[in-house]
C-alpha positions as CSV (number, residue, x, y, z in Angstrom):
1,M,78.9,89.6,75.9
2,S,76.3,90.7,73.4
3,A,73.5,88.5,72.3
4,A,75.3,88.2,68.9
5,A,78.4,86.8,70.5
6,C,78.8,83.0,70.1
7,F,82.3,82.3,71.4
8,F,84.1,82.9,74.7
9,L,87.9,82.9,74.3
10,D,89.3,80.3,76.8
11,P,93.1,79.5,76.7
12,S,92.4,76.2,78.4
13,N,90.4,75.0,75.4
14,P,92.6,75.1,72.3
15,S,90.3,72.9,70.3
16,A,87.5,75.4,70.7
17,I,89.8,78.2,69.6
18,E,90.8,76.2,66.5
19,R,87.2,75.5,65.7
20,R,86.3,79.2,65.9
21,L,89.3,80.3,63.8
22,H,88.4,77.7,61.2
23,E,84.7,78.8,61.2
24,L,85.9,82.3,60.4
25,G,88.1,81.0,57.6
26,W,91.4,81.8,59.3
27,F,94.3,79.4,59.3
28,T,92.2,76.6,58.0
29,D,95.2,74.6,56.8
30,D,96.7,74.8,60.3
31,R,96.1,73.3,63.8
32,V,96.1,75.0,67.2
33,R,98.9,73.4,69.2
34,S,98.5,75.3,72.4
35,A,97.1,78.5,73.9
36,E,98.3,80.6,76.8
37,R,97.1,83.8,78.5
38,I,99.5,86.7,78.0
39,G,100.1,88.8,81.2
40,D,97.4,90.0,83.5
41,G,95.5,92.0,80.9
42,N,94.0,95.4,81.6
43,M,91.0,95.8,79.3
44,N,90.9,92.5,77.3
45,L,91.7,88.8,77.5
46,T,94.8,88.3,75.4
47,V,95.9,84.9,74.4
48,R,99.0,83.6,72.5
49,V,97.9,80.9,70.2
50,R,100.5,78.5,68.8
51,L,99.7,77.1,65.4
52,G,101.7,74.5,63.5
53,R,103.3,77.2,61.3
54,R,103.1,80.4,63.2
55,T,102.1,82.0,66.5
56,V,99.4,84.7,66.7
57,V,97.8,86.8,69.4
58,V,94.0,86.6,69.9
59,K,92.2,89.2,71.9
60,Q,88.6,89.3,73.1
61,A,86.7,92.3,74.5
62,R,84.4,91.0,77.1
63,P,81.7,93.1,78.9
64,W,84.0,94.0,81.8
65,V,87.5,95.3,82.4
66,E,89.7,92.2,82.5
67,K,91.8,93.5,85.3
68,Y,88.8,94.7,87.3
69,P,85.9,92.4,86.4
70,S,83.4,94.3,88.6
71,I,83.8,97.3,86.2
72,A,81.5,97.0,83.1
73,A,83.1,97.9,79.8
74,P,81.7,98.2,76.2
75,V,82.5,95.2,74.1
76,G,82.5,97.5,71.0
77,R,86.0,98.5,71.9
78,A,87.2,95.6,69.8
79,E,85.6,97.0,66.7
80,V,87.2,100.5,67.5
81,E,90.6,98.9,67.9
82,A,90.2,97.1,64.5
83,A,89.2,100.4,62.9
84,F,92.4,102.0,64.3
85,Y,94.6,99.3,62.8
86,R,92.9,99.7,59.4
87,A,93.2,103.5,59.5
88,V,97.0,103.5,60.2
89,V,98.0,100.6,57.9
90,A,99.1,103.0,55.1
91,E,101.4,105.0,57.4
92,P,104.5,102.8,58.0
93,A,105.8,105.1,60.7
94,V,102.7,104.0,62.7
95,S,101.8,100.6,61.5
96,G,105.4,99.6,61.3
97,R,105.6,100.1,65.1
98,M,102.6,98.0,65.9
99,P,101.8,94.3,65.5
100,A,100.3,93.5,62.1
101,F,96.5,93.3,62.1
102,L,95.4,89.9,60.8
103,G,91.6,90.0,61.3
104,A,88.6,90.8,63.4
105,D,85.3,89.0,64.2
106,A,82.7,91.6,65.3
107,A,80.2,88.9,66.4
108,S,82.5,87.6,69.2
109,H,84.5,90.8,69.6
110,L,87.8,89.1,68.6
111,L,91.0,90.5,67.1
112,V,93.8,88.5,65.7
113,L,97.2,90.1,65.6
114,E,100.8,89.2,64.8
115,D,102.7,87.8,67.7
116,V,105.9,89.9,68.2
117,P,108.7,87.5,69.4
118,D,110.9,88.4,72.2
119,A,108.8,91.4,73.1
120,H,107.7,92.7,76.5
121,D,105.8,95.7,77.6
122,L,107.5,98.5,79.5
123,T,105.6,98.3,82.8
124,A,109.1,97.4,84.2
125,M,109.7,101.1,84.0
126,Y,107.8,101.4,87.3
127,R,110.4,99.1,88.8
128,G,113.4,100.9,87.5
129,E,113.8,99.9,83.8
130,R,115.3,102.8,81.9
131,L,114.6,104.3,78.5
132,E,117.4,105.7,76.3
133,S,117.2,108.9,74.2
134,A,116.8,106.7,71.1
135,D,113.7,105.1,72.7
136,V,112.2,108.5,73.4
137,E,112.8,109.5,69.8
138,E,110.9,106.5,68.6
139,L,107.9,107.3,70.8
140,A,108.0,110.9,69.5
141,E,108.2,109.7,65.9
142,Y,105.3,107.3,66.4
143,L,103.0,110.0,67.9
144,T,104.1,112.6,65.3
145,A,103.0,110.3,62.5
146,L,99.9,109.1,64.2
147,H,98.7,112.7,64.9
148,A,99.2,113.6,61.3
149,I,96.8,110.9,60.0
150,E,93.5,112.3,58.8
151,A,90.6,110.0,59.6
152,A,88.4,109.3,56.6
153,P,84.8,110.7,56.8
154,E,83.4,107.2,57.2
155,E,85.8,106.5,60.1
156,R,84.9,109.5,62.2
157,E,81.8,108.0,63.8
158,I,83.6,104.9,65.2
159,F,86.5,107.1,66.3
160,R,84.2,109.1,68.5
161,N,84.4,106.0,70.7
162,R,82.0,107.5,73.1
163,E,81.4,104.6,75.4
164,M,85.1,104.0,76.1
165,R,85.6,107.7,76.5
166,A,82.8,107.8,79.1
167,L,84.4,105.0,81.0
168,N,87.8,106.6,81.0
169,H,86.4,110.0,81.8
170,A,84.7,108.6,84.9
171,H,87.9,107.1,86.2
172,Q,90.2,109.9,85.2
173,Y,88.3,113.0,86.0
174,A,85.3,112.2,88.2
175,I,85.7,109.2,90.5
176,P,89.1,110.0,92.1
177,L,87.8,113.4,93.2
178,D,84.4,112.2,94.4
179,P,84.3,112.0,98.2
180,A,81.7,109.2,98.0
181,N,83.7,107.0,95.6
182,G,84.1,104.2,98.1
183,L,87.8,103.8,97.6
184,T,89.9,103.0,100.7
185,L,93.3,104.4,99.7
186,D,94.9,103.7,103.1
187,R,94.8,100.0,102.1
188,I,97.3,101.0,99.4
189,T,99.4,103.5,101.3
190,P,98.6,104.5,104.9
191,G,97.8,108.2,104.9
192,L,96.7,108.4,101.3
193,D,93.1,109.0,102.1
194,A,93.9,112.2,103.9
195,L,96.0,113.4,101.0
196,A,93.1,112.7,98.6
197,A,90.6,114.5,100.9
198,G,92.8,117.6,100.9
199,L,93.0,117.6,97.1
200,R,89.2,117.2,96.9
201,R,88.8,120.4,99.0
202,D,90.8,122.4,96.5
203,A,87.9,124.0,94.6
204,P,90.0,125.7,91.8
205,Y,91.9,122.4,91.2
206,C,88.7,120.4,91.0
207,A,87.1,122.9,88.7
208,R,90.1,122.8,86.3
209,V,90.1,119.0,86.3
210,A,86.4,119.1,85.3
211,E,87.3,121.5,82.5
212,L,90.0,119.1,81.3
213,G,87.4,116.3,81.5
214,A,85.0,118.2,79.3
215,L,87.8,118.8,76.8
216,Y,88.6,115.1,76.8
217,L,84.9,114.3,75.9
218,A,84.7,117.0,73.2
219,D,85.1,115.7,69.6
220,G,88.3,116.8,67.9
221,A,90.2,116.3,64.7
222,T,93.4,114.4,65.7
223,L,93.5,110.6,65.8
224,L,94.9,109.7,69.2
225,H,96.1,106.4,70.7
226,G,94.2,107.2,73.8
227,D,96.2,105.2,76.3
228,F,99.8,106.0,75.5
229,F,101.6,104.8,78.6
230,P,104.3,102.1,79.4
231,G,101.7,99.3,79.5
232,S,100.9,100.1,75.8
233,W,104.6,100.2,74.8
234,L,106.5,97.1,73.7
235,H,110.2,96.7,73.7
236,T,111.1,94.5,70.7
237,P,114.3,93.4,69.0
238,L,113.6,96.0,66.3
239,G,112.8,98.9,68.7
240,L,109.7,100.2,70.5
241,A,106.2,99.4,69.4
242,A,102.7,100.4,70.5
243,I,99.7,98.2,71.3
244,D,96.2,98.3,72.7
245,P,94.6,101.4,71.0
246,E,91.1,100.5,72.1
247,F,90.8,103.9,73.8
248,C,91.6,105.7,70.6
249,F,89.5,108.8,69.6
250,L,89.5,112.0,67.7
251,G,90.6,114.7,70.2
252,P,93.4,117.0,71.3
253,A,97.0,115.9,70.6
254,E,97.8,117.2,74.1
255,Y,96.0,114.3,75.7
256,D,98.3,111.6,74.3
257,L,101.3,113.8,75.1
258,G,100.1,114.5,78.6
259,V,99.7,110.9,79.4
260,L,103.2,110.1,78.2
261,M,104.6,113.0,80.3
262,A,102.9,111.8,83.4
263,H,104.4,108.4,83.2
264,F,107.8,109.9,82.5
265,L,107.4,111.7,85.8
266,F,106.3,108.6,87.6
267,T,109.4,106.7,86.4
268,D,112.0,109.4,86.9
269,H,112.4,110.1,83.2
270,E,111.7,113.8,83.3
271,A,115.3,114.5,82.1
272,L,114.2,113.0,78.8
273,L,111.2,115.1,78.3
274,P,113.2,117.8,76.4
275,V,114.3,115.0,74.0
276,F,110.7,114.1,73.4
277,R,109.6,117.8,72.9
278,A,112.5,118.3,70.4
279,M,111.5,115.3,68.4
280,Y,107.7,115.6,68.4
281,G,106.8,117.2,65.1
282,G,103.1,118.0,65.7
283,R,101.6,121.3,66.9
284,C,100.5,121.5,70.5
285,D,100.0,123.7,73.5
286,W,102.7,122.4,76.0
287,R,100.9,124.1,78.9
288,L,97.8,122.0,78.1
289,V,100.0,119.0,77.8
290,G,101.1,119.6,81.4
291,A,97.6,120.0,82.6
292,F,96.6,116.7,81.1
293,A,99.7,115.2,82.7
294,G,98.7,116.5,86.0
295,A,95.3,114.9,85.8
296,E,96.9,111.6,84.9
297,L,99.2,111.9,87.9
298,M,96.2,112.4,90.1
299,R,94.1,109.6,88.8
300,R,96.9,107.1,89.0
301,V,97.7,108.0,92.6
302,I,94.2,108.3,94.1
303,G,92.0,106.5,91.5
304,V,91.0,102.9,90.8
305,A,93.6,102.2,88.0
306,Q,96.7,101.9,90.3
307,L,100.2,101.4,88.9
308,P,102.8,99.0,90.3
309,L,104.6,102.0,91.8
310,Q,107.3,101.5,94.4
311,A,106.5,104.7,96.3
312,D,105.9,105.7,99.9
313,L,103.4,108.4,101.1
314,E,105.8,111.2,100.8
315,R,106.6,110.4,97.2
316,K,102.8,110.2,96.4
317,R,102.4,113.6,98.2
318,D,105.0,115.0,95.8
319,W,103.2,113.6,92.8
320,L,99.9,115.1,94.0
321,E,101.5,118.5,94.6
322,Q,103.0,118.3,91.1
323,S,99.6,117.5,89.8
324,G,98.2,120.6,91.4
325,E,101.0,122.8,89.9
326,L,100.5,121.3,86.4
327,V,96.7,121.3,86.4
328,C,96.4,124.9,87.7
329,G,99.7,126.3,86.4
């Protein structure tokens, strides 16, 4: 936490949460009744705070990845996420599919968001939960509207989001293909180390992944969500919504689309990809979309950020072969 920070979010201490909210001038006529952590958390600590009259979600960016505390992460991601919510508020096709943004405290890297009742993320897709065509259309409509938003000149600097892009670049394009990365993949799936070693010996593949990594780091013009996968999708009574845009940046639309495509492949939803393509209204290079999808397949199979995939070695071999075809195709 930065020197300016003065508050650590702790769901076991509701009175401290109430005190901080009141210090910030939020909900001063209400009391915190309880607080509870939501899920495992990937990047941030996320807490549901029950007030007397409403329930809100409070997030804090801490100087590590919440799911992997040994990995350092920039606390400024909270300010980037807040900027995203502010930038999309005037576009109902985007903001209407996200929790309402209620406030941010830069000093302690806090965000306060609407709590969406009866919602759950879609990580259950990795365990067999299915999307329908209507769900895919909603995802396409969201990205179409997001990618059409033009960032204001004063927003462009924060949306470069260089520290978060550097972190993601390392884990998506560099660490998985580094023979000295220290990962013991056989602990996850016996035989996976050998598959990874074979991929690392494929010089054209590694060179193309490096090119994709450079493209990811290059500044672009399109506002992206930056982490558009089932863990960032919410199923709500009103349809699908998106959360957690702390990896947002200005770059190629194909990146968001490629990440989505990869997770459709992981979850056996490839038959719905034509539905998505037909509904997505932005301009893109679908071959580049496939290349980004291939890189995402690779990093999720042999990188640090593992998914709760129910897959044996042969299935992972298939995904890595598919990665090779998409990246180099």
